[in-house]
RODO-2510 file (C-alpha; in nm, 4 decimals, decimal comma):
residues 386
     n   res          X          Y          Z
     1     m     1,1208     0,2656    -1,8656
     2     a     1,4148     0,3365    -2,0908
     3     a     1,4474     0,7066    -2,1610
     4     p     1,5066     0,8209    -2,5204
     5     p     1,8208     1,0032    -2,6136
     6     l     1,8404     1,3724    -2,6119
     7     c     2,0171     1,4073    -2,9534
     8     p     2,2962     1,6298    -2,8413
     9     h     2,5292     1,7919    -3,0870
    10     q     2,8943     1,7075    -3,0680
    11     d     2,9348     2,0508    -2,8858
    12     g     2,7010     1,9422    -2,6081
    13     g     2,4125     2,1788    -2,7375
    14     t     2,0648     2,0942    -2,8513
    15     p     2,0068     2,1149    -3,2319
    16     a     1,8305     2,4287    -3,3530
    17     l     1,5520     2,3000    -3,5799
    18     p     1,3346     2,5560    -3,7699
    19     s     0,9697     2,5628    -3,7003
    20     q     0,7349     2,4581    -3,9685
    21     d     0,5340     2,7656    -3,9379
    22     g     0,8204     3,0033    -3,9038
    23     g     0,7176     3,1006    -3,5510
    24     r     0,9040     3,0099    -3,2266
    25     g     1,1158     2,7533    -3,4045
    26     g     1,4467     2,6720    -3,2558
    27     a     1,3714     2,8192    -2,9170
    28     l     1,6482     2,5956    -2,7542
    29     e     1,9537     2,6454    -2,9627
    30     a     2,2929     2,5427    -2,8300
    31     a     2,3594     2,9127    -2,7277
    32     g     2,0301     2,9098    -2,5359
    33     t     1,8911     3,2194    -2,7248
    34     g     1,8078     3,1629    -3,0841
    35     s     1,5027     3,3376    -3,1954
    36     l     1,3647     3,4140    -2,8639
    37     g     1,2310     3,7614    -2,7603
    38     a     1,4229     3,9916    -2,5211
    39     g     1,2424     3,8488    -2,2068
    40     a     1,3041     3,4954    -2,2999
    41     q     1,6721     3,5753    -2,3693
    42     r     1,7089     3,7441    -2,0301
    43     n     1,5544     3,4193    -1,8659
    44     m     1,7837     3,1990    -2,0492
    45     a     2,0789     3,4288    -1,9475
    46     e     1,9939     3,4025    -1,6075
    47     g     1,9655     3,0266    -1,6372
    48     g     2,3101     3,0282    -1,7880
    49     a     2,4444     3,2317    -1,5102
    50     e     2,3383     2,9733    -1,2878
    51     g     2,5702     2,7177    -1,4595
    52     q     2,3012     2,5064    -1,6447
    53     k     2,0796     2,5618    -1,9377
    54     l     1,7309     2,4007    -1,9880
    55     a     1,8564     2,1400    -2,2196
    56     e     2,1331     2,0445    -1,9671
    57     l     1,9038     2,0180    -1,6767
    58     l     1,6708     1,7937    -1,8733
    59     a     1,9743     1,5725    -1,9811
    60     v     2,0882     1,5382    -1,6168
    61     g     1,7447     1,4485    -1,5045
    62     w     1,6899     1,2038    -1,7614
    63     q     2,0220     1,0433    -1,7135
    64     l     1,9414     1,0071    -1,3241
    65     w     1,5985     0,8539    -1,4199
    66     e     1,7694     0,5971    -1,6452
    67     e     2,0096     0,5138    -1,3656
    68     l     1,7369     0,4567    -1,1203
    69     e     1,5276     0,2393    -1,3635
    70     t     1,8339     0,0286    -1,4610
    71     g     2,0181     0,0193    -1,1284
    72     t     2,0985    -0,2757    -0,9332
    73     a     2,0547    -0,1385    -0,5861
    74     p     1,9373    -0,3913    -0,3264
    75     s     1,6709    -0,1542    -0,1892
    76     s     1,5024     0,1519    -0,3258
    77     g     1,5386     0,3229     0,0247
    78     s     1,9060     0,2981     0,0119
    79     p     2,0970     0,6363     0,0749
    80     a     2,2617     0,6255    -0,2772
    81     v     1,9316     0,5716    -0,4463
    82     q     1,7492     0,8406    -0,2411
    83     d     2,0398     1,0742    -0,2991
    84     k     1,9835     1,0274    -0,6806
    85     v     1,6064     1,0739    -0,6338
    86     r     1,6702     1,3989    -0,4664
    87     q     1,9147     1,5317    -0,7312
    88     g     1,6609     1,4215    -0,9904
    89     m     1,3841     1,6040    -0,8442
    90     d     1,6009     1,9189    -0,7954
    91     v     1,7026     1,9501    -1,1666
    92     l     1,3654     1,8473    -1,3002
    93     s     1,1975     2,1080    -1,0866
    94     r     1,4155     2,3761    -1,2060
    95     a     1,3798     2,2746    -1,5738
    96     n     0,9999     2,2577    -1,5269
    97     s     1,0102     2,6005    -1,3746
    98     m     1,2245     2,7343    -1,6482
    99     v     0,9764     2,6001    -1,9148
   100     a     0,7046     2,7882    -1,7420
   101     e     0,8853     3,1132    -1,7376
   102     l     0,9734     3,0722    -2,1008
   103     d     0,6126     3,0041    -2,1788
   104     l     0,7149     2,7290    -2,4392
   105     f     0,3654     2,5600    -2,4435
   106     s     0,0226     2,7010    -2,4662
   107     e    -0,3141     2,5504    -2,4638
   108     n    -0,4121     2,7862    -2,7463
   109     e    -0,1795     2,6580    -2,9880
   110     d    -0,1512     2,3453    -3,2171
   111     l     0,0893     2,0679    -3,2118
   112     e     0,2438     2,1853    -3,5550
   113     e     0,3322     2,5259    -3,3874
   114     i     0,5889     2,3574    -3,1415
   115     a     0,9391     2,3276    -3,2679
   116     s     1,0749     1,9831    -3,3036
   117     a     1,3709     2,0642    -3,0649
   118     d     1,1236     2,1632    -2,8035
   119     l     0,8936     1,8513    -2,8081
   120     k     1,0869     1,6676    -2,5595
   121     y     1,0258     1,9353    -2,2818
   122     l     0,6609     1,8174    -2,2772
   123     l     0,7839     1,5118    -2,0902
   124     l     0,9097     1,7189    -1,7816
   125     p     0,6051     1,6945    -1,5705
   126     a     0,5592     1,3318    -1,6299
   127     l     0,9215     1,2682    -1,5414
   128     l     0,8869     1,4870    -1,2270
   129     g     0,5937     1,2877    -1,1217
   130     a     0,7549     0,9590    -1,1717
   131     m     1,0656     1,0718    -0,9793
   132     t     0,8404     1,1848    -0,6864
   133     l     0,6926     0,8419    -0,6581
   134     k     1,0400     0,6931    -0,5802
   135     q     1,0670     0,8847    -0,2568
   136     v     1,0134     0,6341     0,0319
   137     d     0,9397     0,8468     0,3334
   138     l     0,6355     0,6755     0,4939
   139     s     0,5447     0,9698     0,6873
   140     k     0,4974     1,1854     0,3841
   141     r     0,3581     0,9119     0,1534
   142     l     0,0173     1,0795     0,1134
   143     e     0,1942     1,4270     0,0302
   144     h     0,4167     1,2499    -0,2252
   145     l     0,1280     1,0608    -0,3984
   146     e    -0,0795     1,3815    -0,4221
   147     s     0,2209     1,5794    -0,5673
   148     a     0,3080     1,3086    -0,8126
   149     r    -0,0613     1,2910    -0,9124
   150     a    -0,0616     1,6642    -0,9838
   151     h     0,2418     1,6290    -1,2153
   152     f     0,0835     1,3397    -1,4157
   153     w    -0,2434     1,5304    -1,4506
   154     s    -0,0591     1,8486    -1,5637
   155     f     0,1214     1,6461    -1,8287
   156     l    -0,2047     1,4712    -1,9377
   157     k    -0,3959     1,8003    -1,9719
   158     l    -0,1151     1,9476    -2,1710
   159     c    -0,1219     1,6382    -2,4072
   160     k    -0,4897     1,6622    -2,4270
   161     s    -0,4809     2,0213    -2,5407
   162     y    -0,2332     1,9346    -2,8190
   163     g    -0,4383     1,6322    -2,9291
   164     l    -0,1752     1,3817    -2,8386
   165     g    -0,3578     1,0498    -2,8027
   166     s    -0,7219     0,9776    -2,7535
   167     f    -0,7796     0,9183    -2,3753
   168     h    -1,0151     1,0247    -2,0966
   169     l    -0,8580     1,3057    -1,8881
   170     p    -0,8926     1,1796    -1,5144
   171     p    -1,0370     1,4125    -1,2535
   172     a    -0,7957     1,6922    -1,1285
   173     a    -0,8640     1,6060    -0,7565
   174     s    -0,7633     1,2918    -0,5907
   175     p    -1,0592     1,0690    -0,4644
   176     p    -1,1631     1,1025    -0,0924
   177     a    -1,1601     0,8251     0,1621
   178     e    -1,4213     0,5564     0,1279
   179     e    -1,6962     0,5975     0,4015
   180     g    -1,8559     0,2792     0,5537
   181     a    -1,5897     0,0480     0,4257
   182     e    -1,6676    -0,1899     0,7005
   183     s    -2,0263    -0,2241     0,6161
   184     p    -2,0992    -0,1090     0,2483
   185     p    -2,4515    -0,0066     0,1730
   186     r    -2,6693    -0,2315    -0,0283
   187     r    -2,6815    -0,1388    -0,4050
   188     s    -2,9615    -0,1869    -0,6381
   189     p    -2,9241    -0,4268    -0,9232
   190     a    -2,8973    -0,1377    -1,1645
   191     a    -2,6189     0,0143    -0,9771
   192     v    -2,4261    -0,3254    -0,9451
   193     q    -2,4866    -0,3793    -1,3274
   194     d    -2,3251    -0,0356    -1,3965
   195     k    -2,0399    -0,1026    -1,1773
   196     l    -1,9637    -0,4382    -1,3584
   197     v    -1,9815    -0,2575    -1,6940
   198     a    -1,7410     0,0132    -1,5780
   199     m    -1,4963    -0,2544    -1,4388
   200     a    -1,5158    -0,4421    -1,7785
   201     a    -1,4486    -0,1173    -1,9653
   202     s    -1,1626    -0,0367    -1,7499
   203     r    -1,0053    -0,3715    -1,8029
   204     q    -1,0423    -0,3324    -2,1818
   205     a    -0,8765    -0,0120    -2,1727
   206     k    -0,5825    -0,1503    -1,9737
   207     i    -0,5506    -0,4262    -2,2466
   208     e    -0,5520    -0,1575    -2,5186
   209     r    -0,2943     0,0523    -2,3514
   210     y    -0,0675    -0,2429    -2,2967
   211     k    -0,0885    -0,3363    -2,6619
   212     q    -0,0240     0,0219    -2,7636
   213     k     0,2547     0,0476    -2,5084
   214     k     0,4437    -0,2539    -2,6574
   215     e     0,4037    -0,1287    -3,0140
   216     l     0,5368     0,2155    -2,9147
   217     e     0,8498     0,0489    -2,7421
   218     n     0,9215    -0,1582    -3,0640
   219     r     0,9028     0,1565    -3,2814
   220     l     1,1039     0,3563    -3,0329
   221     a     1,3761     0,0791    -3,0261
   222     s     1,4036     0,0701    -3,4087
   223     m     1,4426     0,4475    -3,4219
   224     k     1,6861     0,4776    -3,1193
   225     n     2,0047     0,4080    -3,3079
   226     s     1,9673     0,6613    -3,5792
   227     v     1,8588     0,9357    -3,3249
   228     d     2,1614     0,8559    -3,1035
   229     s     2,3985     0,8737    -3,3820
   230     g     2,2686     1,2101    -3,4982
   231     q     2,1808     1,0813    -3,8509
   232     s     1,7955     1,1585    -3,8116
   233     d     1,6355     1,4503    -3,9863
   234     e     1,3847     1,6693    -3,8353
   235     e     1,0817     1,4698    -3,9293
   236     q     1,2206     1,1517    -3,7542
   237     i     1,3179     1,3463    -3,4493
   238     r     0,9682     1,4838    -3,4204
   239     e     0,8191     1,1441    -3,4673
   240     f     1,0579     1,0006    -3,2102
   241     y     0,9537     1,2530    -2,9245
   242     i     0,5781     1,2442    -3,0264
   243     l     0,6064     0,8590    -2,9770
   244     q     0,7835     0,8915    -2,6631
   245     t     0,5076     1,1265    -2,5320
   246     q     0,2362     0,8876    -2,6347
   247     k     0,4032     0,6237    -2,4403
   248     w     0,4297     0,8402    -2,1315
   249     i     0,0612     0,9163    -2,1597
   250     n    -0,0205     0,5305    -2,1040
   251     t     0,2234     0,5441    -1,8213
   252     s     0,0721     0,8553    -1,6478
   253     l    -0,2871     0,6976    -1,6930
   254     e    -0,1523     0,3851    -1,5108
   255     e     0,0167     0,5702    -1,2333
   256     i    -0,2721     0,7934    -1,1648
   257     e    -0,4979     0,4965    -1,1332
   258     s    -0,2511     0,3282    -0,9041
   259     v    -0,2042     0,6493    -0,7028
   260     d    -0,5854     0,6947    -0,6665
   261     q    -0,6195     0,3412    -0,5176
   262     e    -0,3305     0,3973    -0,2790
   263     i    -0,4698     0,7458    -0,1781
   264     v    -0,8081     0,5922    -0,0830
   265     l    -0,6411     0,3185     0,1184
   266     l    -0,4239     0,5638     0,3243
   267     r    -0,7141     0,8163     0,3873
   268     s    -0,9490     0,5394     0,4967
   269     r    -0,6815     0,3893     0,7315
   270     g    -0,6408     0,7387     0,8856
   271     t    -1,0068     0,7791     0,9320
   272     a    -1,0443     0,4178     1,0788
   273     k    -0,7668     0,5080     1,3185
   274     q    -0,9298     0,8255     1,4386
   275     s    -1,2733     0,6666     1,4798
   276     s    -1,1433     0,3499     1,6704
   277     a    -0,9168     0,5442     1,9025
   278     p    -1,0704     0,5105     2,2611
   279     p    -1,1459     0,8161     2,4737
   280     h    -0,8807     0,9383     2,7199
   281     a    -1,1196     0,9028     3,0063
   282     t    -1,1859     0,5397     2,9723
   283     s    -0,8874     0,3319     3,0788
   284     r    -0,8535    -0,0458     3,0886
   285     q    -0,8636    -0,2091     3,4293
   286     v    -0,5187    -0,3418     3,4967
   287     r    -0,5086    -0,6660     3,7032
   288     p    -0,1974    -0,7483     3,9099
   289     p    -0,0062    -1,0487     3,7791
   290     m    -0,0799    -1,3864     3,9299
   291     k     0,2069    -1,5377     4,1348
   292     p     0,2795    -1,9045     4,0834
   293     f     0,1174    -2,1537     4,3447
   294     i     0,0476    -2,5261     4,3893
   295     l    -0,3207    -2,6070     4,3655
   296     t    -0,3929    -2,8927     4,6094
   297     r    -0,7129    -3,1109     4,6191
   298     d    -0,7868    -3,0821     5,0000
   299     a    -0,6401    -2,9634     5,3337
   300     v    -0,4346    -3,2958     5,3738
   301     q    -0,2461    -3,2410     5,0435
   302     n    -0,1896    -2,8836     5,1478
   303     k     0,0009    -2,9832     5,4414
   304     v     0,2066    -3,2447     5,2518
   305     f     0,3016    -3,0270     4,9652
   306     g     0,3423    -2,7107     5,1737
   307     a     0,6043    -2,8977     5,3674
   308     g     0,8002    -3,0022     5,0601
   309     y     0,7714    -2,6866     4,8665
   310     p     0,8014    -2,4019     5,1259
   311     s     0,9035    -2,1459     4,8523
   312     l     0,5679    -2,1546     4,6789
   313     p     0,2467    -2,0465     4,8370
   314     v    -0,0134    -2,3281     4,8680
   315     m    -0,3820    -2,3131     4,8618
   316     t    -0,6781    -2,5549     4,8305
   317     v    -0,9311    -2,5413     4,5467
   318     d    -1,1728    -2,3800     4,7851
   319     d    -0,9252    -2,0997     4,8894
   320     w    -0,8324    -2,0419     4,5140
   321     y    -1,1920    -2,0219     4,4238
   322     d    -1,2726    -1,7776     4,6984
   323     q    -0,9821    -1,5600     4,5960
   324     r    -1,0855    -1,5473     4,2502
   325     r    -1,4439    -1,4697     4,3370
   326     r    -1,3319    -1,1730     4,5516
   327     q    -1,1339    -1,0460     4,2622
   328     g    -1,4499    -1,0512     4,0331
   329     v    -1,3014    -1,3055     3,7926
   330     v    -1,5536    -1,5803     3,8502
   331     s    -1,9277    -1,5440     3,9404
   332     g    -2,0569    -1,6337     4,2990
   333     q    -2,1707    -1,9803     4,2232
   334     s    -2,2222    -2,2323     4,5006
   335     t    -1,9058    -2,4292     4,5897
   336     p    -1,8895    -2,7942     4,7164
   337     p    -1,8757    -2,8058     5,0880
   338     a    -1,5116    -2,8352     5,2349
   339     g    -1,3691    -3,1244     5,4215
   340     l    -1,5183    -3,3939     5,1787
   341     t    -1,3069    -3,6473     4,9943
   342     d    -1,3699    -3,7607     4,6325
   343     e    -1,5410    -4,0886     4,7578
   344     e    -1,7842    -3,8996     4,9879
   345     l    -1,8756    -3,6644     4,7051
   346     q    -1,9334    -3,9385     4,4568
   347     k    -2,1440    -4,1211     4,7150
   348     q    -2,3589    -3,7989     4,7786
   349     q    -2,4037    -3,7537     4,4083
   350     q    -2,4988    -4,1247     4,3550
   351     e    -2,7520    -4,0901     4,6453
   352     k    -2,8966    -3,7832     4,5089
   353     k    -2,9282    -3,9299     4,1623
   354     e    -3,0980    -4,2436     4,3032
   355     e    -3,3494    -4,0330     4,4670
   356     e    -3,4307    -3,8323     4,1657
   357     d    -3,4542    -4,1579     3,9419
   358     d    -3,7862    -4,3294     3,8725
   359     e    -3,9080    -4,6203     4,0601
   360     e    -3,7689    -4,8786     3,7985
   361     a    -3,4241    -4,7517     3,8343
   362     l    -3,4584    -4,7598     4,2181
   363     q    -3,5881    -5,1189     4,2079
   364     k    -3,2997    -5,2325     3,9935
   365     a    -3,0427    -5,0803     4,2359
   366     r    -3,2192    -5,2744     4,5264
   367     n    -3,2126    -5,6036     4,3383
   368     w    -2,8384    -5,5480     4,2681
   369     d    -2,7541    -5,4985     4,6255
   370     d    -2,9688    -5,7883     4,7206
   371     w    -2,7707    -6,0095     4,4753
   372     k    -2,4464    -5,8947     4,6101
   373     d    -2,5404    -5,9918     4,9610
   374     t    -2,5944    -6,3510     4,8578
   375     h    -2,2993    -6,3681     4,6044
   376     p    -1,9830    -6,2588     4,7624
   377     r    -1,6904    -6,1525     4,5505
   378     g    -1,5191    -6,4359     4,3819
   379     y    -1,8470    -6,6503     4,3698
   380     g    -1,8715    -6,8713     4,0620
   381     n    -1,7466    -7,1907     3,8912
   382     r    -1,4279    -7,2866     4,0773
   383     h    -1,4013    -7,6531     3,9510
   384     n    -1,0953    -7,5816     3,7198
   385     m    -0,8997    -7,3824     3,9706
   386     g    -0,7433    -7,6942     4,1316
***
């Protein structure tokens, strides 16, 4: 997402704009002090001693975010990209801590009480959450997701307290892992109907957020040039940052929904790995690898092939079957008697079948034998054979 300009003065500072209610207005002037109290001035002086003021930290963090969004790096895990991510997280974290020390925002005040020059600092938690999601360390993915979600939720809670946008604040805690994902319990028709209604409402909310996002982008694009050139007055600057905040509200809601889904998947996968891990006591039986051999039909072929291939072990079918039975691979079923050829085995099977057949089949076989006795092979009409 393209970041809005920070409207710097020509001298590099941030414009000091008076507050409408005459309160804390201009809290972040170019000099970093303005109308702050003594404690705030000391904090800003400490920030200046470190070399960067709050406005400079936000400007650097926003510039790094823009470079990451519009960059042409081939991979988000490249060292150059991740170095920018670390730099951005560092400056944004320091800026966020400085805002907390200065106590710029409070849930007990109204939006009109915030100075126009300070509105852009509302976006710091959202920027920090978006920058956290760009980390690619898979071993800490769940930790990064929870940290980013906490930043987005803090931003949404602050916007909710100021009445910026009408949205439902998500739960503060991330969802737990789903139990019984492999065999989900049967739901009643009423529960199924409620789930369908919730899904339809969620889909409609996404459509509305998308339309609102496009409208906000068009309005921000039309105001960008005037804000960049420094020709905008206080009301235009205030409107610009309020629109930018509303746009990030939609982005934060989408990111939290996506983060919650990924957290559930990661936690469910971790639970499944723990439950499916076998106990240490049970070990799988390791069988020795089989060596290559020539399988022959009978002992005669065993002698023939054994003489031609002395480098390979040779065994008959009976030997191989006995070996596999001793190894427990096959059951101890009855084996055909050894020393019989295929013709003998077929003859025995035919005789056994004839014995088990009925009288009609047996009589038919006898008639066929008698016919063969009186009609030798080649018997027939031989007048045309010359």
